C-alpha positions, 0 to 999 in steps of 0.5 A: 644315503646318496644325496643329489648334488643341488643345481644352480636353479635350486640354490636360487631364493623362492622369489626367483624360483616363482616369478608369477606368484605375487602376480596371482595374489593381486589378481585375487585380491582385485576379484575379492574387491570387485565381488565385495563392491557388486555385493555392497551395491546389490545390499544397498538396492535391497535395502533401499527397495524395503524403505517405506515411501513417502505418500504423494497423494494419500496413497499407500506405501507404494506411492500416490493413489490416483483413484482417491479423490482430491480434497478441495474446498468449494464456494457457490457464486453469489450475486450483488452489487459491486462498485467499480473503482479506479485507483490512484495515488495523490497528495494532500493539499490545503484548500487555502494557504495564506502567508499573512504579511504586514501592510504597513511599516512599523513596530510589532508591539503584540503577537496574539496567537500561539503556534499550531493554534486554530484561528477564525476569520477576522481574528487579530494575529499582531499589531503594529505601532499606530501612532503615526498612522492615528496622526495621519487620520486625525489630519485628514479629518481636520483638513476636511473640516476646514474645507467644509467650513469654507465651502458654507461660506462660498455657499452663502456668498453665492446666495447673495450674489444670485439675489443681486443679479436677480435684481440687476443690482449685481453682475451675473458674472460674479454670480457665475464665478461664485458658483464655480468656487462653490463647486470647486470647494465641494470637490476638495471636500470630497477629496478630504474624505477620500484622504480620511478613508485612505488614512482610516484604512492604513490605521486599520492595517496596524492590526493584522487580521487572519483573512481566513479560518485555518491553523496558524503555523510557526511564527516568522517574526517576534514581537519587538521587530520592525516589520515592513510591507515589503518583507518576504517571511511574513508574520505566520502561515495559515493553512485551511485544514477543513476542508481539505483537497486531494490532487491525484492522478489517473491513466489517460486511458481512463479519460473517457470513462471518468468524464462519462461518470462526471457527466451523470452526477458527482463522483464519490472519492475515498482516501485510505489510511497508512494500512492501504485498507481502512478508508479514513475520509470520503469526499466528492470530485471537484475538478478534472484538468484540461489537459494530460501530463505528457511526461507521465501520461496521467490526468490530474484530478481534484477532490475535496474532503471534509476532514472532520478529524484531521486525519489528512495533512497537507503534503501527505501522500495517499491512496485514492479510489474514484467511484465511477459506477455500480454493477448491478446484480453481478456474479461474484466469486472468490478470487482464489477460485479464478485460475489462469492458463495458457488459454486464459482464465478458468475455474474448476466447477464440481458437476455431478458425482463431484467431478471437477471440470475446467470452465473458461470464465471471463473476469470483469474485475477483481481484488484481493477477495473477489472476482466479478464474472461477466460469463462462464458461471451461474449461481447454480455452480460450485467452484473450487477455491482451495487445493489445486495442487493435485487437481486436474481436469476430470478429477474427483474430488472430496469437498471439505469445510473450512471450519478448521481454517489454518492459522499462521504459525508465528514461532514454528516448532522444532520438528521431533522424531515422532510428535504423537508417539504413533503414525505420522512422520514420526512413526515412518521414521521409527518404522524405517530405523527399525527395517534398517536394523533388521537389514543391517542384522541380516548383513551382519549374519551374512558376513559371519557366514562368509568369515567362517563364524559357525557359532550360534547367532545372537539371541535377537537373531534366533528369535527372528525378530528384528534388530533394535534400531540405533539411536 
């Protein structure tokens, strides 16, 4: 048997004999990877296409149904008398505030009040040792008695001199001189009476009297101390709480309106409590300042309140409203019915066929609950108050009732996969999981066919039923 001798090329290794082998393998792997990526993207697109879509406006699985009516709540404008208020912020001030001081010097021998006590005008709050002032009073009384005795004697001498002068037995000059002495003595007696009154008043100052009715504050001086009329601290501060005053400010733009209302009569003023809603007291406007504060551009006003329940306290900051007028038979709608757009305020009016139409309105005033409409609405209209999210001009609406008004959820519950076991968000999640399992089963079958698996499919796949969703 003949053998062909090997050449040098035959003796080389396979790698050297076939230099393009690995490049062809690499190209095939890249092509397979690109193919798998494309198939995976197409599979994801198909899976996403079969997922249920959330209902945007109550429509079907494909999205919102534009032809369905929008559920809303409606209200009818009403006619009523609406008071017009001007709101301001103020502070409570005592109508009278007195620092009670001693008017004479001496030792404080008694204090006749307790701190925080309600005192009345004329009550004795304290007493100073009256011994010295009682002696001065007695001395003034004695001096007057002495001068009155001399006056009586001089009057008798005057009568004698006048008789002698009338009979030419005495000198008329002597009678005139005696008359002058009597007049001088009478003046001295009047001076003695004035000294008595002064001493009596000084003696009365030894009792410290309450100058007005009010509430006593904290005691400034204790019993046994020497007090003087020049002391700056005083004995106690008495504050009048009934009635009480409130000073508040309003913008300068309201000056004309307030003056016009005040010219017609007394204006009512309300004070709100700490919650800003409850009216704790109602009083009357007593004074308007004569100039505007240039630093704030506001006008100061003062009102007086009876404060029967002591709900107002000096130094307290309060919210105040001043009633300037009353709008008779005004059209009122809920504040939620008034919307604002680029062209101004408007409301959705429900017309024939339950079609909502946007109508411009003019609002006179509004608060948290009601809005006063000057023009644009009538009492026969129906306006939308709730449900503006999907509402547009010309849309058909479905008017509901507010019997089931939503309540605040103070403790939100944890979201469950299926709260009621059917329908709702949980049902959609369950249906989506089932479809996800079905698509996953289909992909598994496709991958098995690609890998050459010719064996029988699982029982669940043979029956054609969807695969169970994974938890």
